[in-house]
C-alpha atoms as an extended CHARMM CRD file, in Angstrom:
* protein
*
       300  EXT
         1         1  PHE       CA             17.8400000000       12.9080000000       14.4020000000  PROA      1               0.0000000000
         2         2  ALA       CA             21.3930000000       11.6180000000       14.7480000000  PROA      2               0.0000000000
         3         3  ASP       CA             20.8550000000       11.1830000000       18.4860000000  PROA      3               0.0000000000
         4         4  ALA       CA             17.4970000000        9.5100000000       17.9150000000  PROA      4               0.0000000000
         5         5  HSD       CA             19.0790000000        6.9030000000       15.6350000000  PROA      5               0.0000000000
         6         6  ALA       CA             21.9840000000        6.1460000000       17.9490000000  PROA      6               0.0000000000
         7         7  GLY       CA             22.1640000000        2.3790000000       18.4100000000  PROA      7               0.0000000000
         8         8  HSD       CA             19.8450000000        1.6480000000       15.4690000000  PROA      8               0.0000000000
         9         9  ALA       CA             22.5710000000        0.4310000000       13.0760000000  PROA      9               0.0000000000
        10        10  GLY       CA             21.5930000000       -3.2020000000       13.5040000000  PROA      10              0.0000000000
        11        11  LEU       CA             17.9370000000       -2.4060000000       12.8160000000  PROA      11              0.0000000000
        12        12  HSD       CA             18.8460000000       -0.4710000000        9.6740000000  PROA      12              0.0000000000
        13        13  GLU       CA             20.9800000000       -3.3760000000        8.4160000000  PROA      13              0.0000000000
        14        14  ARG       CA             18.0710000000       -5.7610000000        8.8890000000  PROA      14              0.0000000000
        15        15  LEU       CA             15.6950000000       -3.3640000000        7.1330000000  PROA      15              0.0000000000
        16        16  ALA       CA             18.0940000000       -3.1450000000        4.1780000000  PROA      16              0.0000000000
        17        17  ARG       CA             18.2170000000       -6.9350000000        3.8760000000  PROA      17              0.0000000000
        18        18  MET       CA             14.4250000000       -7.2410000000        3.8170000000  PROA      18              0.0000000000
        19        19  ALA       CA             14.3460000000       -6.0330000000        0.2210000000  PROA      19              0.0000000000
        20        20  ASP       CA             15.9920000000       -9.3240000000       -0.8070000000  PROA      20              0.0000000000
        21        21  TYR       CA             13.0840000000      -11.4650000000        0.3640000000  PROA      21              0.0000000000
        22        22  ASP       CA             10.3120000000      -12.5810000000       -1.9820000000  PROA      22              0.0000000000
        23        23  ARG       CA              7.3590000000      -12.5390000000        0.4180000000  PROA      23              0.0000000000
        24        24  PHE       CA              6.1820000000      -11.7470000000        3.9210000000  PROA      24              0.0000000000
        25        25  ASP       CA              4.7090000000      -14.4890000000        6.1460000000  PROA      25              0.0000000000
        26        26  SER       CA              3.4170000000      -13.5590000000        9.5820000000  PROA      26              0.0000000000
        27        27  PRO       CA              4.7740000000      -15.9140000000       12.2780000000  PROA      27              0.0000000000
        28        28  PHE       CA              1.5940000000      -15.4880000000       14.3050000000  PROA      28              0.0000000000
        29        29  GLN       CA             -1.3140000000      -17.8860000000       14.0820000000  PROA      29              0.0000000000
        30        30  PRO       CA             -4.8640000000      -16.4920000000       14.1020000000  PROA      30              0.0000000000
        31        31  PHE       CA             -6.2960000000      -16.1080000000       17.5790000000  PROA      31              0.0000000000
        32        32  GLU       CA             -3.4630000000      -17.8010000000       19.4580000000  PROA      32              0.0000000000
        33        33  SER       CA             -4.0240000000      -15.0910000000       22.0680000000  PROA      33              0.0000000000
        34        34  GLU       CA             -6.8780000000      -12.8590000000       23.1640000000  PROA      34              0.0000000000
        35        35  LEU       CA             -5.5250000000       -9.9690000000       21.1050000000  PROA      35              0.0000000000
        36        36  LEU       CA             -5.2550000000       -9.7430000000       17.3390000000  PROA      36              0.0000000000
        37        37  PRO       CA             -1.8060000000      -11.2780000000       16.6830000000  PROA      37              0.0000000000
        38        38  LEU       CA              0.2670000000       -8.7590000000       14.7360000000  PROA      38              0.0000000000
        39        39  PRO       CA              3.9990000000       -8.1000000000       14.5450000000  PROA      39              0.0000000000
        40        40  ALA       CA              5.4660000000       -4.6790000000       15.3780000000  PROA      40              0.0000000000
        41        41  TYR       CA              5.2890000000       -2.6120000000       12.1720000000  PROA      41              0.0000000000
        42        42  THR       CA              6.6250000000        0.7570000000       13.3530000000  PROA      42              0.0000000000
        43        43  PRO       CA             10.3260000000       -0.1510000000       12.9610000000  PROA      43              0.0000000000
        44        44  LEU       CA              9.7300000000       -0.6330000000        9.2260000000  PROA      44              0.0000000000
        45        45  LEU       CA              9.5940000000        3.1540000000        8.8990000000  PROA      45              0.0000000000
        46        46  ASP       CA             12.6630000000        3.8310000000       11.0390000000  PROA      46              0.0000000000
        47        47  GLY       CA             14.8660000000        3.7560000000        7.9530000000  PROA      47              0.0000000000
        48        48  THR       CA             13.0520000000        6.6950000000        6.3580000000  PROA      48              0.0000000000
        49        49  SER       CA             14.5210000000        9.3740000000        8.5990000000  PROA      49              0.0000000000
        50        50  ALA       CA             17.8370000000        7.5030000000        8.6900000000  PROA      50              0.0000000000
        51        51  GLN       CA             18.0050000000        7.7570000000        4.8860000000  PROA      51              0.0000000000
        52        52  ALA       CA             17.1790000000       11.4660000000        5.0250000000  PROA      52              0.0000000000
        53        53  LEU       CA             19.8950000000       11.9410000000        7.6310000000  PROA      53              0.0000000000
        54        54  ALA       CA             22.4520000000       10.0930000000        5.4860000000  PROA      54              0.0000000000
        55        55  TYR       CA             21.5020000000       12.2880000000        2.5400000000  PROA      55              0.0000000000
        56        56  LEU       CA             21.9750000000       15.5080000000        4.5170000000  PROA      56              0.0000000000
        57        57  GLN       CA             25.3210000000       14.2340000000        5.7540000000  PROA      57              0.0000000000
        58        58  GLY       CA             26.5100000000       13.8610000000        2.1450000000  PROA      58              0.0000000000
        59        59  ASP       CA             25.8410000000       10.2060000000        1.2950000000  PROA      59              0.0000000000
        60        60  VAL       CA             23.4920000000       10.9640000000       -1.6110000000  PROA      60              0.0000000000
        61        61  ALA       CA             24.0560000000        7.7110000000       -3.5160000000  PROA      61              0.0000000000
        62        62  GLY       CA             23.6730000000        5.5880000000       -0.3820000000  PROA      62              0.0000000000
        63        63  ALA       CA             20.4920000000        7.3530000000        0.6860000000  PROA      63              0.0000000000
        64        64  VAL       CA             18.9080000000        7.0680000000       -2.7660000000  PROA      64              0.0000000000
        65        65  GLU       CA             19.8060000000        3.3990000000       -3.0800000000  PROA      65              0.0000000000
        66        66  ALA       CA             18.4460000000        2.6520000000        0.3930000000  PROA      66              0.0000000000
        67        67  GLY       CA             15.2300000000        4.4700000000       -0.4900000000  PROA      67              0.0000000000
        68        68  CYS       CA             14.8040000000        2.3970000000       -3.6400000000  PROA      68              0.0000000000
        69        69  ARG       CA             15.3990000000       -0.8380000000       -1.7480000000  PROA      69              0.0000000000
        70        70  SER       CA             12.7710000000        0.2240000000        0.7760000000  PROA      70              0.0000000000
        71        71  VAL       CA             10.3090000000        0.8330000000       -2.0560000000  PROA      71              0.0000000000
        72        72  GLN       CA             11.1000000000       -2.6270000000       -3.4140000000  PROA      72              0.0000000000
        73        73  PHE       CA             10.4010000000       -4.1590000000       -0.0070000000  PROA      73              0.0000000000
        74        74  GLY       CA              7.1360000000       -2.2360000000        0.3340000000  PROA      74              0.0000000000
        75        75  ARG       CA              5.9840000000       -3.4340000000       -3.0700000000  PROA      75              0.0000000000
        76        76  ARG       CA              6.5830000000       -7.0540000000       -2.1300000000  PROA      76              0.0000000000
        77        77  MET       CA              4.8060000000       -6.6240000000        1.1800000000  PROA      77              0.0000000000
        78        78  MET       CA              1.8090000000       -5.1480000000       -0.6360000000  PROA      78              0.0000000000
        79        79  ARG       CA              1.5960000000       -8.1730000000       -2.8820000000  PROA      79              0.0000000000
        80        80  THR       CA              2.3370000000      -10.9780000000       -0.4260000000  PROA      80              0.0000000000
        81        81  GLY       CA              1.1970000000       -9.7280000000        2.9810000000  PROA      81              0.0000000000
        82        82  SER       CA             -0.6370000000      -12.2930000000        5.0820000000  PROA      82              0.0000000000
        83        83  THR       CA             -3.3220000000       -9.8320000000        6.1840000000  PROA      83              0.0000000000
        84        84  LEU       CA             -4.8470000000       -6.5360000000        5.1760000000  PROA      84              0.0000000000
        85        85  VAL       CA             -2.6810000000       -4.7370000000        7.7450000000  PROA      85              0.0000000000
        86        86  ASP       CA              0.4530000000       -6.2170000000        6.1280000000  PROA      86              0.0000000000
        87        87  SER       CA             -0.5890000000       -5.0030000000        2.6950000000  PROA      87              0.0000000000
        88        88  MET       CA             -1.4870000000       -1.5320000000        3.9580000000  PROA      88              0.0000000000
        89        89  MET       CA              1.8570000000       -1.2610000000        5.7520000000  PROA      89              0.0000000000
        90        90  GLY       CA              3.5960000000       -2.1560000000        2.4980000000  PROA      90              0.0000000000
        91        91  ALA       CA              1.6480000000        0.5770000000        0.7100000000  PROA      91              0.0000000000
        92        92  ALA       CA              2.6630000000        3.0920000000        3.3830000000  PROA      92              0.0000000000
        93        93  VAL       CA              6.3240000000        2.1170000000        2.9810000000  PROA      93              0.0000000000
        94        94  VAL       CA              6.0460000000        2.6940000000       -0.7810000000  PROA      94              0.0000000000
        95        95  ARG       CA              4.2810000000        6.0730000000       -0.4630000000  PROA      95              0.0000000000
        96        96  ILE       CA              6.5850000000        7.4690000000        2.2100000000  PROA      96              0.0000000000
        97        97  HSD       CA              9.8270000000        6.4010000000        0.5660000000  PROA      97              0.0000000000
        98        98  ALA       CA              8.6800000000        7.5280000000       -2.8940000000  PROA      98              0.0000000000
        99        99  ALA       CA              7.9930000000       10.9760000000       -1.4250000000  PROA      99              0.0000000000
       100       100  LEU       CA             11.4230000000       11.0400000000        0.2380000000  PROA      100             0.0000000000
       101       101  LEU       CA             13.1080000000        9.9810000000       -3.0130000000  PROA      101             0.0000000000
       102       102  GLY       CA             11.3040000000       12.7990000000       -4.8070000000  PROA      102             0.0000000000
       103       103  ASP       CA             12.5870000000       15.3220000000       -2.2680000000  PROA      103             0.0000000000
       104       104  MET       CA             16.1500000000       14.0500000000       -2.6740000000  PROA      104             0.0000000000
       105       105  LEU       CA             16.2260000000       13.6480000000       -6.4420000000  PROA      105             0.0000000000
       106       106  VAL       CA             14.7770000000       17.0950000000       -7.1580000000  PROA      106             0.0000000000
       107       107  GLU       CA             17.9460000000       18.5660000000       -5.6350000000  PROA      107             0.0000000000
       108       108  GLN       CA             20.1700000000       16.6050000000       -8.0360000000  PROA      108             0.0000000000
       109       109  SER       CA             20.8670000000       17.4070000000      -11.6730000000  PROA      109             0.0000000000
       110       110  PRO       CA             18.1790000000       16.1990000000      -14.1230000000  PROA      110             0.0000000000
       111       111  ASP       CA             20.6390000000       13.6920000000      -15.6140000000  PROA      111             0.0000000000
       112       112  TYR       CA             21.5100000000       12.1550000000      -12.2290000000  PROA      112             0.0000000000
       113       113  VAL       CA             22.1240000000        8.4350000000      -12.7630000000  PROA      113             0.0000000000
       114       114  LEU       CA             20.0960000000        6.2820000000      -10.4080000000  PROA      114             0.0000000000
       115       115  PRO       CA             21.6290000000        3.2150000000       -8.7420000000  PROA      115             0.0000000000
       116       116  VAL       CA             20.8770000000       -0.0500000000      -10.5310000000  PROA      116             0.0000000000
       117       117  SER       CA             18.5310000000       -1.1570000000       -7.7300000000  PROA      117             0.0000000000
       118       118  CYS       CA             16.2630000000        1.8040000000       -8.4920000000  PROA      118             0.0000000000
       119       119  GLU       CA             15.5120000000        0.7900000000      -12.0630000000  PROA      119             0.0000000000
       120       120  VAL       CA             13.3630000000       -2.1360000000      -10.9580000000  PROA      120             0.0000000000
       121       121  ALA       CA             12.0100000000       -0.6220000000       -7.7450000000  PROA      121             0.0000000000
       122       122  LEU       CA             10.6850000000        2.5110000000       -9.4680000000  PROA      122             0.0000000000
       123       123  GLN       CA              8.9100000000        0.8420000000      -12.3800000000  PROA      123             0.0000000000
       124       124  PRO       CA              5.1190000000        1.3490000000      -12.4220000000  PROA      124             0.0000000000
       125       125  LEU       CA              3.1690000000       -1.0450000000      -10.2150000000  PROA      125             0.0000000000
       126       126  GLU       CA              1.2170000000       -3.7020000000      -12.0840000000  PROA      126             0.0000000000
       127       127  ALA       CA             -2.3550000000       -4.5510000000      -11.1210000000  PROA      127             0.0000000000
       128       128  ASP       CA             -1.3320000000       -7.7200000000       -9.2900000000  PROA      128             0.0000000000
       129       129  GLU       CA              1.0320000000       -5.6930000000       -7.0820000000  PROA      129             0.0000000000
       130       130  GLN       CA             -1.8330000000       -3.4430000000       -6.0200000000  PROA      130             0.0000000000
       131       131  SER       CA             -4.2960000000       -6.2920000000       -5.5680000000  PROA      131             0.0000000000
       132       132  LEU       CA             -5.6950000000       -7.0770000000       -2.1230000000  PROA      132             0.0000000000
       133       133  CYS       CA             -6.5220000000      -10.6540000000       -3.1380000000  PROA      133             0.0000000000
       134       134  HSD       CA             -3.7610000000      -12.3280000000       -1.1310000000  PROA      134             0.0000000000
       135       135  ALA       CA             -4.4080000000      -10.1160000000        1.8880000000  PROA      135             0.0000000000
       136       136  MET       CA             -8.1260000000      -10.8320000000        1.7630000000  PROA      136             0.0000000000
       137       137  GLN       CA             -7.4310000000      -14.5650000000        1.7120000000  PROA      137             0.0000000000
       138       138  GLY       CA             -5.5800000000      -14.0330000000        4.9850000000  PROA      138             0.0000000000
       139       139  GLU       CA             -8.4680000000      -12.0050000000        6.3780000000  PROA      139             0.0000000000
       140       140  PHE       CA            -10.8660000000      -14.8170000000        5.4760000000  PROA      140             0.0000000000
       141       141  ALA       CA             -8.5830000000      -17.3290000000        7.2180000000  PROA      141             0.0000000000
       142       142  MET       CA             -8.6570000000      -15.2440000000       10.3980000000  PROA      142             0.0000000000
       143       143  ASN       CA            -12.4470000000      -15.0140000000       10.2740000000  PROA      143             0.0000000000
       144       144  LYS       CA            -12.6610000000      -18.7500000000        9.6600000000  PROA      144             0.0000000000
       145       145  ALA       CA            -10.4920000000      -19.4010000000       12.7180000000  PROA      145             0.0000000000
       146       146  ALA       CA            -12.7640000000      -17.2080000000       14.8220000000  PROA      146             0.0000000000
       147       147  ILE       CA            -15.8570000000      -19.0390000000       13.5850000000  PROA      147             0.0000000000
       148       148  GLU       CA            -14.2610000000      -22.4150000000       14.2700000000  PROA      148             0.0000000000
       149       149  ALA       CA            -13.4910000000      -21.2900000000       17.8160000000  PROA      149             0.0000000000
       150       150  SER       CA            -17.0410000000      -20.0030000000       18.2570000000  PROA      150             0.0000000000
       151       151  THR       CA            -18.6560000000      -23.3210000000       17.3580000000  PROA      151             0.0000000000
       152       152  GLN       CA            -16.8710000000      -25.4000000000       19.9930000000  PROA      152             0.0000000000
       153       153  THR       CA            -19.8120000000      -25.2720000000       22.3960000000  PROA      153             0.0000000000
       154       154  ALA       CA            -23.2710000000      -26.6990000000       21.8560000000  PROA      154             0.0000000000
       155       155  GLY       CA            -24.8910000000      -23.3710000000       22.7220000000  PROA      155             0.0000000000
       156       156  SER       CA            -22.9280000000      -21.5430000000       20.0290000000  PROA      156             0.0000000000
       157       157  ARG       CA            -23.7320000000      -24.1660000000       17.4090000000  PROA      157             0.0000000000
       158       158  LEU       CA            -27.4210000000      -23.4840000000       17.9480000000  PROA      158             0.0000000000
       159       159  LEU       CA            -26.9420000000      -19.8270000000       16.9780000000  PROA      159             0.0000000000
       160       160  LEU       CA            -24.1190000000      -20.0610000000       14.4180000000  PROA      160             0.0000000000
       161       161  ASP       CA            -24.0930000000      -22.3340000000       11.3720000000  PROA      161             0.0000000000
       162       162  ARG       CA            -20.4440000000      -22.7430000000       10.3790000000  PROA      162             0.0000000000
       163       163  ASP       CA            -20.8400000000      -23.4670000000        6.6550000000  PROA      163             0.0000000000
       164       164  HSD       CA            -23.5710000000      -20.9090000000        6.0710000000  PROA      164             0.0000000000
       165       165  THR       CA            -21.5910000000      -18.2040000000        7.8600000000  PROA      165             0.0000000000
       166       166  LEU       CA            -18.3870000000      -18.9530000000        5.9330000000  PROA      166             0.0000000000
       167       167  ALA       CA            -20.2730000000      -18.7730000000        2.6520000000  PROA      167             0.0000000000
       168       168  ARG       CA            -21.6620000000      -15.3690000000        3.5590000000  PROA      168             0.0000000000
       169       169  ILE       CA            -18.3200000000      -14.0190000000        4.7900000000  PROA      169             0.0000000000
       170       170  ALA       CA            -16.5400000000      -15.2050000000        1.6500000000  PROA      170             0.0000000000
       171       171  GLY       CA            -18.3560000000      -12.5120000000       -0.3150000000  PROA      171             0.0000000000
       172       172  ASN       CA            -16.9110000000       -9.8220000000        1.9420000000  PROA      172             0.0000000000
       173       173  PHE       CA            -13.3960000000      -10.7680000000        0.8770000000  PROA      173             0.0000000000
       174       174  GLY       CA            -13.6690000000      -12.6110000000       -2.4380000000  PROA      174             0.0000000000
       175       175  TRP       CA            -14.4610000000       -9.5020000000       -4.5010000000  PROA      175             0.0000000000
       176       176  ALA       CA            -10.7880000000       -8.5040000000       -4.3510000000  PROA      176             0.0000000000
       177       177  CYS       CA             -9.8480000000      -11.6300000000       -6.3290000000  PROA      177             0.0000000000
       178       178  ARG       CA            -12.3770000000      -11.2190000000       -9.1290000000  PROA      178             0.0000000000
       179       179  PRO       CA            -11.4660000000      -10.1470000000      -12.6930000000  PROA      179             0.0000000000
       180       180  ALA       CA            -13.3930000000       -6.8890000000      -12.2420000000  PROA      180             0.0000000000
       181       181  ALA       CA            -11.0240000000       -5.8620000000       -9.4630000000  PROA      181             0.0000000000
       182       182  VAL       CA             -7.9850000000       -6.5690000000      -11.6390000000  PROA      182             0.0000000000
       183       183  LYS       CA             -9.4480000000       -4.4600000000      -14.4640000000  PROA      183             0.0000000000
       184       184  ALA       CA            -10.1950000000       -1.5750000000      -12.1020000000  PROA      184             0.0000000000
       185       185  LEU       CA             -6.6530000000       -1.5870000000      -10.7460000000  PROA      185             0.0000000000
       186       186  ALA       CA             -5.1690000000       -1.6990000000      -14.2390000000  PROA      186             0.0000000000
       187       187  ALA       CA             -7.3280000000        1.2890000000      -15.2360000000  PROA      187             0.0000000000
       188       188  ASP       CA             -6.7590000000        3.1460000000      -11.9460000000  PROA      188             0.0000000000
       189       189  VAL       CA            -10.4830000000        3.5110000000      -11.2890000000  PROA      189             0.0000000000
       190       190  PRO       CA            -12.2000000000        3.0280000000       -7.9070000000  PROA      190             0.0000000000
       191       191  LEU       CA            -12.9680000000       -0.5320000000       -6.8820000000  PROA      191             0.0000000000
       192       192  LEU       CA            -16.5140000000       -1.3550000000       -5.8640000000  PROA      192             0.0000000000
       193       193  ALA       CA            -16.8630000000       -3.8230000000       -3.0280000000  PROA      193             0.0000000000
       194       194  PRO       CA            -20.2430000000       -5.5420000000       -2.7010000000  PROA      194             0.0000000000
       195       195  PRO       CA            -22.4720000000       -4.4930000000        0.2000000000  PROA      195             0.0000000000
       196       196  PRO       CA            -22.6470000000       -6.8100000000        3.2280000000  PROA      196             0.0000000000
       197       197  PRO       CA            -24.9590000000       -9.7950000000        2.6440000000  PROA      197             0.0000000000
       198       198  ARG       CA            -28.5910000000       -9.2110000000        3.4690000000  PROA      198             0.0000000000
       199       199  TRP       CA            -30.7430000000      -11.1280000000        5.8800000000  PROA      199             0.0000000000
       200       200  GLU       CA            -32.1770000000      -14.2390000000        4.2220000000  PROA      200             0.0000000000
       201       201  VAL       CA            -34.3150000000      -17.2400000000        5.1180000000  PROA      201             0.0000000000
       202       202  GLY       CA            -31.2560000000      -19.2610000000        6.1210000000  PROA      202             0.0000000000
       203       203  CYS       CA            -30.5570000000      -16.6900000000        8.8200000000  PROA      203             0.0000000000
       204       204  VAL       CA            -33.4640000000      -18.0370000000       10.8590000000  PROA      204             0.0000000000
       205       205  ALA       CA            -31.2370000000      -20.9780000000       11.7840000000  PROA      205             0.0000000000
       206       206  ASN       CA            -28.0570000000      -18.8610000000       11.8550000000  PROA      206             0.0000000000
       207       207  PRO       CA            -28.8300000000      -15.5640000000       13.6520000000  PROA      207             0.0000000000
       208       208  LEU       CA            -25.3670000000      -15.0220000000       15.1260000000  PROA      208             0.0000000000
       209       209  GLY       CA            -23.5520000000      -15.9570000000       11.9150000000  PROA      209             0.0000000000
       210       210  CYS       CA            -25.6920000000      -13.6260000000        9.8260000000  PROA      210             0.0000000000
       211       211  THR       CA            -25.1230000000      -10.7760000000       12.2430000000  PROA      211             0.0000000000
       212       212  LEU       CA            -21.3530000000      -11.2860000000       12.1440000000  PROA      212             0.0000000000
       213       213  SER       CA            -21.1770000000      -11.5760000000        8.3640000000  PROA      213             0.0000000000
       214       214  ALA       CA            -23.2650000000       -8.4320000000        7.9190000000  PROA      214             0.0000000000
       215       215  ILE       CA            -20.6610000000       -6.3300000000        9.7320000000  PROA      215             0.0000000000
       216       216  ALA       CA            -17.4930000000       -8.1610000000        8.6820000000  PROA      216             0.0000000000
       217       217  GLY       CA            -16.3860000000       -5.9280000000        5.8380000000  PROA      217             0.0000000000
       218       218  PRO       CA            -18.5230000000       -2.9340000000        4.8470000000  PROA      218             0.0000000000
       219       219  SER       CA            -15.5660000000       -0.6200000000        4.1290000000  PROA      219             0.0000000000
       220       220  HSD       CA            -12.8310000000       -2.7980000000        2.6370000000  PROA      220             0.0000000000
       221       221  ALA       CA            -12.8850000000       -0.9250000000       -0.6750000000  PROA      221             0.0000000000
       222       222  GLN       CA            -11.2230000000        2.0950000000        0.9670000000  PROA      222             0.0000000000
       223       223  TYR       CA             -8.1080000000        0.0000000000        1.5540000000  PROA      223             0.0000000000
       224       224  ALA       CA             -7.7520000000       -0.6150000000       -2.1700000000  PROA      224             0.0000000000
       225       225  THR       CA             -7.5380000000        3.1580000000       -2.6310000000  PROA      225             0.0000000000
       226       226  ARG       CA             -4.3840000000        3.2070000000       -0.5030000000  PROA      226             0.0000000000
       227       227  SER       CA             -2.7480000000        0.6630000000       -2.7810000000  PROA      227             0.0000000000
       228       228  GLN       CA             -3.7800000000        2.7570000000       -5.7770000000  PROA      228             0.0000000000
       229       229  ASP       CA             -2.2730000000        5.8770000000       -4.2040000000  PROA      229             0.0000000000
       230       230  ALA       CA              0.9910000000        4.0150000000       -3.6110000000  PROA      230             0.0000000000
       231       231  ALA       CA              1.0700000000        3.1710000000       -7.3150000000  PROA      231             0.0000000000
       232       232  ALA       CA              0.2320000000        6.8050000000       -8.1310000000  PROA      232             0.0000000000
       233       233  MET       CA              3.1960000000        8.0350000000       -6.0580000000  PROA      233             0.0000000000
       234       234  ILE       CA              5.5520000000        5.8420000000       -8.0860000000  PROA      234             0.0000000000
       235       235  ARG       CA              4.0730000000        7.2700000000      -11.2850000000  PROA      235             0.0000000000
       236       236  LEU       CA              4.5040000000       10.8250000000       -9.9460000000  PROA      236             0.0000000000
       237       237  LEU       CA              8.1450000000       10.0820000000       -9.1540000000  PROA      237             0.0000000000
       238       238  GLY       CA              8.6890000000        8.7730000000      -12.6730000000  PROA      238             0.0000000000
       239       239  ALA       CA              6.9370000000       11.8310000000      -14.1080000000  PROA      239             0.0000000000
       240       240  GLN       CA              9.1890000000       14.0900000000      -12.0140000000  PROA      240             0.0000000000
       241       241  ARG       CA             12.3250000000       12.4750000000      -13.4070000000  PROA      241             0.0000000000
       242       242  TRP       CA             11.0260000000       12.6060000000      -16.9820000000  PROA      242             0.0000000000
       243       243  LEU       CA              9.8180000000       16.2170000000      -16.8530000000  PROA      243             0.0000000000
       244       244  ARG       CA             13.0740000000       17.5190000000      -15.4150000000  PROA      244             0.0000000000
       245       245  GLN       CA             14.9080000000       16.0790000000      -18.4190000000  PROA      245             0.0000000000
       246       246  GLN       CA             12.6840000000       17.8650000000      -20.9520000000  PROA      246             0.0000000000
       247       247  ALA       CA             13.4200000000       21.2130000000      -22.5640000000  PROA      247             0.0000000000
       248       248  GLY       CA             10.8580000000       24.0050000000      -22.4510000000  PROA      248             0.0000000000
       249       249  PRO       CA              8.1450000000       24.8780000000      -19.9420000000  PROA      249             0.0000000000
       250       250  PRO       CA              6.9100000000       21.9820000000      -17.7610000000  PROA      250             0.0000000000
       251       251  ASP       CA              3.2580000000       22.6050000000      -18.6650000000  PROA      251             0.0000000000
       252       252  GLU       CA              4.0190000000       22.0550000000      -22.3490000000  PROA      252             0.0000000000
       253       253  ALA       CA              6.1550000000       18.9800000000      -21.6720000000  PROA      253             0.0000000000
       254       254  LEU       CA              3.4470000000       17.5510000000      -19.4090000000  PROA      254             0.0000000000
       255       255  ALA       CA              1.2100000000       17.1300000000      -22.4470000000  PROA      255             0.0000000000
       256       256  ARG       CA              3.7900000000       14.6300000000      -23.7930000000  PROA      256             0.0000000000
       257       257  LEU       CA              4.1060000000       12.6570000000      -20.5620000000  PROA      257             0.0000000000
       258       258  PRO       CA              4.6450000000        8.9470000000      -21.4160000000  PROA      258             0.0000000000
       259       259  ALA       CA              1.7240000000        6.6510000000      -20.7250000000  PROA      259             0.0000000000
       260       260  GLN       CA              3.5980000000        4.6720000000      -18.0740000000  PROA      260             0.0000000000
       261       261  TRP       CA              3.7230000000        7.7440000000      -15.8050000000  PROA      261             0.0000000000
       262       262  ARG       CA              0.0110000000        8.5560000000      -15.9300000000  PROA      262             0.0000000000
       263       263  SER       CA             -3.3150000000        6.7810000000      -15.9590000000  PROA      263             0.0000000000
       264       264  GLN       CA             -6.4470000000        7.5090000000      -17.9290000000  PROA      264             0.0000000000
       265       265  ALA       CA             -8.2870000000        8.2170000000      -14.6830000000  PROA      265             0.0000000000
       266       266  ARG       CA             -5.6620000000       10.4340000000      -13.0130000000  PROA      266             0.0000000000
       267       267  THR       CA             -3.2640000000       12.4950000000      -15.1010000000  PROA      267             0.0000000000
       268       268  PRO       CA             -0.7490000000       14.6580000000      -13.1830000000  PROA      268             0.0000000000
       269       269  THR       CA             -1.1740000000       18.4220000000      -13.3260000000  PROA      269             0.0000000000
       270       270  LEU       CA              0.9840000000       21.3350000000      -12.2050000000  PROA      270             0.0000000000
       271       271  SER       CA              0.2500000000       23.1020000000       -8.9450000000  PROA      271             0.0000000000
       272       272  ALA       CA             -0.8110000000       26.7450000000       -9.1070000000  PROA      272             0.0000000000
       273       273  ASP       CA              2.7490000000       27.9500000000       -8.4650000000  PROA      273             0.0000000000
       274       274  GLY       CA              4.2120000000       25.4670000000      -10.9560000000  PROA      274             0.0000000000
       275       275  ARG       CA              6.5630000000       23.9730000000       -8.3710000000  PROA      275             0.0000000000
       276       276  HSD       CA              4.8610000000       20.6210000000       -7.9180000000  PROA      276             0.0000000000
       277       277  LEU       CA              3.2470000000       17.7970000000       -9.8380000000  PROA      277             0.0000000000
       278       278  GLN       CA              0.0130000000       16.6970000000       -8.2830000000  PROA      278             0.0000000000
       279       279  LEU       CA             -3.0320000000       14.4980000000       -8.6970000000  PROA      279             0.0000000000
       280       280  LEU       CA             -6.0900000000       13.8860000000       -6.5940000000  PROA      280             0.0000000000
       281       281  ARG       CA             -5.6500000000       11.5620000000       -3.6720000000  PROA      281             0.0000000000
       282       282  ARG       CA             -8.0620000000        8.6190000000       -3.7310000000  PROA      282             0.0000000000
       283       283  GLY       CA             -7.4690000000        7.2000000000       -0.2850000000  PROA      283             0.0000000000
       284       284  PRO       CA             -8.1930000000        8.9050000000        3.0490000000  PROA      284             0.0000000000
       285       285  ALA       CA             -5.8270000000       11.7460000000        3.9350000000  PROA      285             0.0000000000
       286       286  ARG       CA             -3.9580000000       11.7510000000        7.2110000000  PROA      286             0.0000000000
       287       287  GLU       CA             -3.9090000000       14.8090000000        9.4520000000  PROA      287             0.0000000000
       288       288  GLY       CA             -2.1120000000       17.6440000000        7.7120000000  PROA      288             0.0000000000
       289       289  GLU       CA             -2.4250000000       16.1530000000        4.2400000000  PROA      289             0.0000000000
       290       290  GLY       CA             -4.3890000000       17.9010000000        1.5260000000  PROA      290             0.0000000000
       291       291  PRO       CA             -6.5180000000       16.4610000000       -1.2610000000  PROA      291             0.0000000000
       292       292  TYR       CA             -3.5390000000       15.9620000000       -3.5870000000  PROA      292             0.0000000000
       293       293  LEU       CA             -0.6280000000       13.5780000000       -3.8530000000  PROA      293             0.0000000000
       294       294  SER       CA              2.3450000000       15.7850000000       -4.6930000000  PROA      294             0.0000000000
       295       295  MET       CA              5.8900000000       15.5680000000       -6.0380000000  PROA      295             0.0000000000
       296       296  PRO       CA              8.2780000000       18.5700000000       -6.2460000000  PROA      296             0.0000000000
       297       297  LEU       CA              9.5890000000       19.7690000000       -9.6130000000  PROA      297             0.0000000000
       298       298  ARG       CA             11.9760000000       22.4050000000       -8.2740000000  PROA      298             0.0000000000
       299       299  ALA       CA             14.1290000000       22.4040000000       -5.1570000000  PROA      299             0.0000000000
       300       300  ASP       CA             13.2670000000       24.9330000000       -2.4720000000  PROA      300             0.0000000000
């Protein structure tokens, strides 16, 4: 790992500074090229293994502080990302760094004092931080740009009605901004996205637009589950810290877990061997992941 990170110091310094910014704006304009215009996201996760390496080399305080700043950056990217991909990348940054922090902190004493930067970064996520509203506005803008480009020729205008198509597509994205979505996020319950719009009389004069709008967003609700799982990982990390400071068996203390570290829909439980806190994952699992989000309670 040390060899793999050779020459990455400049990248890691830039990653550390990103936590100081208030929002993320993509420099790319929709459809300026033939490919979907996206920045390179992979380097955002380069700091994860660098923090783990620093920890193993003895810089515990520096690694923990860097992890907290990464969580802070991920939270802001979730809330202010220009597109759905931005928001999902922010959620991944939060989940991965929260898990790494859990692995590091479980090896410290229960009364380990966190750096000041962690106190804000590790507070529970509010509903507006999990919301996909801003990201969906960006997705609508990209679809609007594509529709505008598609209606430049007379032949396309005969098959695609701009205003009618935009009105139909708006429903595919606007649900994320409605009060019902905010309530669901606050309660940690699954969000229900409306089904794609059905064929209607207006589609006779807009066959291409109706076809496009019917397939534009049938599975967007699954992305909200990833934001909810990011919030759940922060709650699990807070529950880990709280439980390790309690006297008596963890299963008895878990019954007194403060409300900020659990939700009514998903309360953490102990794993069968009692070594981990866990709760059911709501979003799709990656290869090798099980059905639970997990946080260690005892060091291996």
